[in-house]
C-alpha positions in Angstrom: 8.3 -112.0 -64.4 9.1 -109.7 -61.5 12.3 -107.8 -60.7 14.8 -108.3 -57.9 17.2 -105.4 -57.1 19.9 -107.3 -55.2 22.3 -105.9 -52.6 22.0 -102.1 -53.0 24.7 -100.3 -51.0 22.0 -97.8 -49.9 18.2 -97.6 -50.2 16.9 -94.1 -49.7 13.2 -94.9 -48.9 11.7 -91.5 -48.4 9.0 -93.3 -46.3 7.4 -91.4 -43.4 10.4 -92.2 -41.1 12.8 -91.3 -43.9 14.6 -94.6 -43.4 18.0 -95.1 -45.1 18.7 -98.8 -45.5 22.2 -100.3 -45.8 23.1 -103.3 -48.0 19.4 -104.0 -48.8 17.4 -105.5 -51.6 14.0 -104.7 -53.1 11.7 -107.2 -54.8 9.0 -106.1 -57.3 6.1 -108.3 -58.5 5.2 -108.8 -62.1 2.5 -106.1 -61.8 5.1 -103.4 -61.0 4.4 -103.2 -57.3 7.0 -103.2 -54.5 6.4 -106.4 -52.6 9.3 -106.4 -50.1 12.5 -104.7 -49.2 15.4 -105.0 -46.8 17.0 -108.4 -46.2 14.8 -110.3 -48.6 14.8 -112.8 -51.4 13.2 -112.5 -54.8 11.2 -115.1 -56.7 13.1 -117.7 -58.7 11.4 -116.2 -61.8 12.5 -112.6 -61.2 15.0 -110.7 -63.4 17.9 -110.0 -61.0 19.9 -106.7 -61.2 23.2 -106.6 -59.2 23.1 -103.3 -57.3 26.4 -103.5 -55.5 28.1 -100.1 -55.6 24.8 -98.3 -56.2 22.2 -96.3 -54.3 18.5 -96.8 -54.9 16.2 -93.8 -54.7 12.5 -93.2 -55.6 12.1 -92.0 -59.2 12.3 -88.2 -59.4 9.1 -86.2 -60.1 9.2 -83.2 -62.3 6.1 -81.2 -61.5 6.4 -78.7 -64.3 7.8 -78.8 -67.8 7.1 -78.3 -71.5 8.7 -81.4 -73.0 8.7 -80.6 -76.7 10.5 -77.4 -76.1 13.7 -79.5 -76.2 13.5 -78.3 -79.9 14.2 -74.8 -78.7 17.0 -75.6 -76.3 19.6 -72.8 -76.6 17.6 -70.9 -79.2 16.9 -67.7 -77.2 19.1 -67.7 -74.1 19.6 -64.8 -71.7 16.4 -62.9 -72.4 13.8 -61.6 -69.9 10.6 -63.7 -69.9 8.2 -61.5 -71.8 10.8 -60.6 -74.5 11.8 -64.3 -74.7 8.1 -65.3 -75.2 6.9 -62.6 -77.5 9.9 -62.0 -79.7 11.4 -65.5 -79.9 9.3 -68.4 -78.6 5.7 -67.6 -79.6 6.5 -66.8 -83.3 8.4 -70.1 -83.6 5.7 -72.1 -81.9 3.2 -71.2 -84.7 5.3 -73.3 -87.0 5.2 -76.5 -84.8 3.6 -79.6 -86.2 2.5 -82.8 -84.3 5.5 -84.7 -85.7 7.9 -82.1 -84.4 6.3 -82.2 -80.9 6.5 -86.0 -81.0 10.2 -86.0 -81.6 10.7 -83.1 -79.2 8.8 -85.2 -76.7 10.9 -88.3 -77.4 14.1 -86.3 -76.9 12.8 -84.9 -73.6 11.7 -88.4 -72.5 15.2 -89.8 -73.3 16.9 -87.0 -71.3 14.5 -87.7 -68.3 15.1 -91.4 -68.5 18.8 -90.9 -68.6 18.8 -88.5 -65.6 16.4 -90.3 -63.2 13.0 -88.6 -63.7 10.2 -91.2 -63.9 7.1 -88.9 -63.7 6.4 -85.4 -65.1 3.7 -82.8 -65.5 3.6 -81.3 -69.0 1.8 -78.4 -70.7 2.1 -77.7 -74.4 0.6 -78.1 -77.9 0.0 -81.2 -80.1 -0.3 -83.1 -76.9 -1.7 -86.3 -78.5 1.8 -86.6 -80.1 3.5 -86.0 -76.7 1.2 -88.7 -75.2 2.4 -91.1 -77.9 6.1 -90.2 -77.1 5.4 -90.7 -73.3 3.8 -94.1 -73.9 6.7 -95.3 -76.1 9.2 -94.1 -73.5 7.4 -95.9 -70.7 7.4 -92.8 -68.4 4.6 -91.6 -66.1 3.1 -88.3 -67.3 0.3 -85.9 -66.5 -0.5 -84.1 -69.7 -2.3 -80.8 -70.4 -3.1 -78.8 -73.5 -1.9 -75.2 -73.0 -4.9 -73.0 -73.4 -4.3 -69.4 -74.5 -7.4 -67.4 -75.3 -7.7 -65.9 -78.8 -9.6 -62.7 -79.1 -12.8 -64.2 -80.5 -15.4 -66.4 -78.8 -15.1 -68.9 -81.6 -11.4 -69.1 -80.8 -12.0 -69.7 -77.1 -14.5 -72.5 -77.9 -11.8 -74.1 -80.2 -9.3 -74.0 -77.3 -11.8 -75.8 -75.0 -12.5 -78.4 -77.7 -8.7 -79.0 -78.1 -8.4 -79.6 -74.3 -11.4 -82.0 -74.2 -10.0 -83.8 -77.3 -6.8 -84.5 -75.3 -8.8 -85.7 -72.3 -10.7 -88.2 -74.5 -7.5 -89.2 -76.2 -5.7 -89.9 -73.0 -8.6 -91.9 -71.6 -8.9 -93.9 -74.9 -5.2 -94.9 -74.5 -6.1 -96.7 -71.2 -2.5 -96.3 -70.0 -2.1 -96.6 -66.2 0.8 -94.2 -66.5 -0.7 -91.4 -68.5 -3.3 -89.0 -67.1 -4.8 -85.6 -68.0 -5.0 -82.1 -66.5 -6.6 -79.0 -67.7 -4.0 -76.4 -68.7 -5.0 -72.7 -68.8 -1.7 -71.0 -69.5 -2.0 -68.2 -67.0 -4.3 -65.5 -65.6 -3.0 -63.0 -68.1 -3.5 -65.1 -71.2 -6.9 -66.6 -70.2 -10.2 -64.9 -69.6 -12.2 -65.3 -66.4 -14.7 -67.4 -68.4 -12.0 -69.8 -69.6 -10.4 -70.0 -66.1 -13.8 -70.9 -64.5 -14.6 -73.3 -67.3 -11.3 -75.2 -66.5 -12.1 -75.1 -62.7 -15.6 -76.5 -63.3 -14.5 -79.2 -65.8 -11.6 -80.3 -63.5 -14.0 -80.8 -60.7 -16.3 -82.8 -63.0 -13.5 -85.0 -64.4 -11.6 -85.3 -61.1 -8.3 -83.9 -62.5 -5.8 -81.2 -61.8 -5.6 -77.7 -63.2 -2.1 -76.9 -64.4 -1.3 -73.1 -64.6 1.5 -70.5 -64.5 1.0 -67.9 -61.7 3.0 -64.9 -60.6 6.2 -65.9 -62.5 7.8 -62.4 -62.8 7.6 -59.0 -61.2 6.7 -57.5 -64.6 3.9 -59.9 -65.1 2.4 -59.1 -61.7 2.8 -55.3 -62.4 1.1 -55.5 -65.8 -1.7 -57.6 -64.3 -2.3 -55.1 -61.5 -2.5 -52.2 -64.1 -4.9 -54.1 -66.3 -7.1 -55.8 -63.7 -6.6 -53.5 -60.7 -5.8 -56.6 -58.7 -2.9 -58.9 -58.0 -3.1 -62.3 -59.7 -3.8 -64.4 -56.7 -6.3 -62.1 -55.2 -8.1 -62.0 -58.6 -8.1 -65.8 -58.9 -9.5 -66.2 -55.5 -12.1 -63.5 -56.0 -13.5 -65.3 -59.1 -13.5 -68.6 -57.3 -10.7 -70.3 -59.2 -8.3 -71.3 -56.4 -8.8 -74.8 -55.0 -6.8 -77.9 -54.1 -7.0 -79.0 -57.8 -4.8 -76.1 -58.8 -1.1 -76.9 -59.5 0.5 -73.4 -59.7 3.8 -73.3 -61.5 6.4 -70.7 -60.3 4.4 -68.6 -57.8 7.4 -66.4 -57.3 5.9 -62.9 -56.7 3.6 -63.6 -53.8 2.9 -61.7 -50.6 2.7 -63.5 -47.2 -1.2 -63.1 -47.2 -1.3 -64.7 -50.7 0.9 -67.6 -49.5 -1.5 -68.1 -46.6 -4.4 -68.0 -49.1 -2.7 -70.8 -51.1 -2.5 -72.9 -47.9 -6.2 -72.1 -47.0 -7.4 -73.1 -50.5 -5.1 -76.1 -50.8 -3.3 -74.8 -53.9 -0.3 -76.9 -54.9 3.0 -75.4 -56.2 5.6 -76.4 -58.8 8.8 -74.6 -57.8 11.1 -74.0 -60.8 14.2 -72.2 -59.4 16.6 -72.6 -62.3 14.1 -71.3 -64.9 13.1 -68.4 -62.6 16.7 -67.3 -62.3 17.6 -67.8 -65.9 14.6 -65.8 -67.3 15.4 -62.9 -65.0 12.4 -63.3 -62.7 14.5 -61.6 -60.0 13.5 -64.0 -57.3 12.3 -67.5 -56.4 9.2 -68.9 -54.7 9.0 -68.1 -50.9 9.5 -71.7 -49.8 9.7 -71.3 -46.0 6.5 -69.3 -46.0 4.8 -71.9 -48.2 5.9 -74.8 -45.9 4.7 -72.8 -42.9 1.3 -72.3 -44.6 1.0 -76.1 -45.4 1.3 -75.6 -49.1 2.3 -78.8 -51.0 5.4 -77.9 -53.0 7.1 -80.0 -55.7 10.1 -79.2 -57.9 10.1 -78.6 -61.6 12.6 -77.9 -64.3 10.3 -75.9 -66.5 10.8 -76.3 -70.3 14.2 -77.1 -71.8 14.1 -73.7 -73.6 14.0 -71.8 -70.4 16.2 -74.0 -68.3 18.2 -75.9 -71.0 18.1 -79.0 -68.9 15.6 -81.6 -67.7 18.0 -82.9 -65.1 16.2 -82.8 -61.7 19.5 -83.1 -59.9 20.5 -79.7 -61.3 17.3 -78.3 -60.0 17.8 -79.9 -56.6 21.2 -78.4 -56.3 19.9 -74.9 -57.3 17.3 -75.2 -54.6 20.0 -76.4 -52.1 18.2 -77.5 -49.0 19.4 -81.1 -48.7 16.9 -83.4 -47.1 13.9 -81.1 -47.8 15.0 -80.8 -51.5 15.1 -84.5 -51.9 11.6 -84.6 -50.4 10.4 -82.0 -53.0 11.8 -84.1 -55.8 10.2 -87.3 -54.6 7.4 -87.6 -51.9 6.5 -83.9 -51.8 6.3 -83.9 -55.6 4.0 -86.9 -55.4 1.8 -84.9 -53.0 1.8 -81.9 -55.3 0.3 -84.0 -58.1 -2.0 -86.1 -55.9 -0.1 -89.4 -56.3 1.5 -89.8 -52.9 -0.3 -93.1 -52.4 1.2 -94.6 -55.5 4.7 -93.1 -56.0 7.3 -90.8 -54.4 8.8 -93.3 -51.9 10.1 -96.9 -51.7 7.5 -98.7 -49.6 5.6 -102.0 -49.8 2.6 -101.8 -52.0 3.7 -98.7 -54.0 4.5 -98.6 -57.7 8.0 -99.5 -58.5 9.2 -96.1 -60.0 12.9 -96.4 -59.0 16.3 -95.1 -59.9 19.8 -96.6 -59.3 22.8 -94.2 -59.2 26.4 -95.4 -59.6 28.5 -94.6 -56.5 31.8 -95.6 -58.3 31.9 -92.3 -60.3 34.5 -89.9 -59.1 32.0 -87.2 -58.1 30.2 -89.7 -55.8 33.2 -90.7 -53.8 33.4 -91.0 -50.9 30.1 -91.7 -49.1 31.0 -91.1 -45.4 27.9 -92.8 -44.0 24.2 -92.8 -43.4 24.3 -89.2 -42.2 25.8 -87.8 -45.4 24.3 -89.9 -48.2 21.3 -87.6 -48.7 23.5 -84.5 -49.0 25.8 -86.4 -51.3 22.9 -87.0 -53.6 21.7 -83.4 -53.6 25.1 -81.6 -53.8 27.4 -84.0 -55.5 25.2 -86.1 -57.9 24.3 -85.3 -61.5 21.6 -86.9 -63.4 24.3 -88.6 -65.5 25.3 -90.6 -62.4 22.0 -92.5 -63.1 22.7 -96.1 -64.1 19.2 -97.7 -64.2 15.7 -96.2 -64.5 12.6 -98.2 -63.7 8.9 -97.2 -64.1 6.0 -99.5 -63.0 8.6 -102.3 -62.4 9.7 -102.1 -66.1 13.4 -101.3 -66.8 13.6 -98.3 -69.1 17.4 -98.0 -68.9 20.0 -100.5 -67.5 23.7 -99.9 -67.3 23.0 -96.6 -69.1 21.5 -98.4 -72.1 17.9 -97.6 -73.2 15.6 -100.6 -73.5 12.7 -98.8 -75.2 14.1 -95.7 -76.9 16.2 -95.5 -80.0 18.6 -92.5 -79.7 19.6 -92.6 -83.4 15.9 -92.4 -84.5 15.3 -89.6 -82.1 18.4 -87.6 -83.2 17.3 -88.0 -86.8 13.7 -86.8 -86.1 14.8 -83.9 -84.0 17.4 -82.7 -86.6 14.7 -82.8 -89.3 12.3 -80.9 -87.1 14.7 -78.2 -86.3 15.7 -77.8 -90.0 12.0 -77.2 -90.8 11.5 -74.8 -87.9 14.5 -72.7 -88.9 13.7 -72.4 -92.6 
């Protein structure tokens, strides 16, 4: 059975012409592919959703987060990054179990489903359990095990085995929605040997390398003291940078470094809310990145450093209207190498779609075609989302989850937090 989204007030296609359709419908085949749109009819066997009073947009793409850190939301607010990590987060993370990360993953998946995110890139620990949560939720995810080098060679080998174990686990799942990336945490927590191993393996396995780069001024200064080089220069010198690298944050970059990103094809996950909250002191130099041809998507970062997985909040913080919506949809798809599958509403693409309710007070009025994009960026909240669809499957309709059990998730999260805080 397919799906027929009937009579949307607006359809924001995000196609190459950035068409905005009025009073249009979208039909989806039983394989989850968009088969037609505009003034069209569905099959007699389709499930029909009445979309009057709603705007249809491509599902939002969160290019950087740490899903299970929902368990730490609000735990260590208003601290600078290094103090936040070393004094608060890393000690608590040592107590995490797979079950805790599973429930944290489910909570994050529930929040993303509720607020219109259909695809995300994640880096954390116990990622087989996060994969299980992602599959149960029905979301699309690129998952990486966060590699941090221990002091011993034996420890480094163990980190590599953990990463390869996740790769094999994801492939054994045979889910069309879940894929793998290598995840060296950062240039300052991983050795040159580990970074180049990830680079080589990513080439071999045809996957991305998900890494944090140049997040704060202090990080950059410490790296320069220790390595006698800036992070990006160092990574390029050792042969790490390539078009497989998805560089989260990338805040403290010089103009030549941005140009180097463009030359090497490096992709960026821009996380403005997290960067400001953790006292990074700045945000990524977006105009220079666009000028250099760098593919940039938006990310929330983890719920402990942002407190929210709502991509509408992140769009508003970035505040560049049409270009911001691009970053959360089609540019986000380009940043993760999936622009041929998702990121826009076009015939033949996967049906990752979101309906927002225009009858809520904060969405009134819509003055016309020329304002509807800015209304979405500046006025909308993720909690205006009414329906979330991934691969043509309805994950939430009329704000009611079809796959997730909020009571079960609340119980599991509460139990996990009680154990963590003992």
